[in-house]
C-alpha positions in Angstrom: 13.2 21.4 15.8 11.6 18.8 18.0 11.1 15.7 15.8 9.0 12.7 16.9 8.9 9.3 15.2 5.4 7.7 15.4 5.6 4.0 16.1 3.3 3.0 13.3 5.7 4.4 10.6 9.0 2.6 9.5 11.7 5.2 8.9 14.7 4.9 6.7 18.1 6.5 7.0 17.3 8.6 3.8 14.4 10.2 5.7 11.6 8.4 3.9 8.8 6.4 5.7 6.4 3.8 5.0 3.1 3.0 6.8 1.7 -0.3 6.0 -2.2 -1.0 6.5 -3.1 -4.3 5.0 -2.1 -4.3 1.4 -1.7 -0.6 1.2 1.6 1.2 1.8 1.6 5.0 2.4 4.9 6.5 1.7 6.3 9.9 2.9 9.2 12.0 4.0 10.3 12.8 7.5 9.8 16.0 9.2 13.6 16.5 9.2 13.6 16.1 5.4 10.9 18.6 5.1 12.9 21.1 7.3 16.0 20.6 5.2 14.2 21.2 1.9 12.5 24.4 3.0 9.4 25.5 1.3 8.0 22.7 -0.8 6.5 24.0 -4.1 5.6 20.9 -6.0 5.2 17.0 -5.5 5.0 14.5 -8.4 3.7 11.1 -7.4 2.0 8.3 -9.4 -1.7 7.7 -9.5 -3.3 6.0 -6.4 -2.9 2.2 -6.8 0.3 2.4 -8.8 2.9 -0.1 -8.3 6.2 1.1 -6.8 9.4 -0.8 -7.1 12.3 -0.8 -4.7 15.2 1.3 -5.9 13.3 2.9 -8.8 12.3 6.6 -8.8 8.5 7.0 -8.4 8.2 10.7 -8.1 9.9 14.0 -7.0 9.7 16.7 -4.3 10.5 20.2 -5.5 11.5 22.9 -3.0 12.9 26.3 -3.2 16.3 24.7 -2.6 16.3 21.5 -4.7 14.4 18.8 -6.5 14.8 15.4 -4.9 13.8 12.0 -6.4 11.6 9.7 -4.4 13.2 6.3 -4.3 11.8 3.6 -2.1 14.5 1.5 -0.3 12.1 -1.0 1.2 10.7 -4.2 -0.4 7.5 -3.9 -2.4 4.6 -5.3 -0.4 
């Protein structure tokens, strides 16, 4: 798998990323994480505009292989 890392995204060792645009942060998982999870069947995330706190679970990604918590490891902006 050929993985690229766009310069406008800040990646963590845990394969999450954040993209900051003004006072809005977009959070996601890397292509590597998607590849390791396999087919993703469900994603649970908070409503748009919700506050996310560093170190606290804010959602889950469910695949045919596993359910993983989404836990931001970056400071809240």
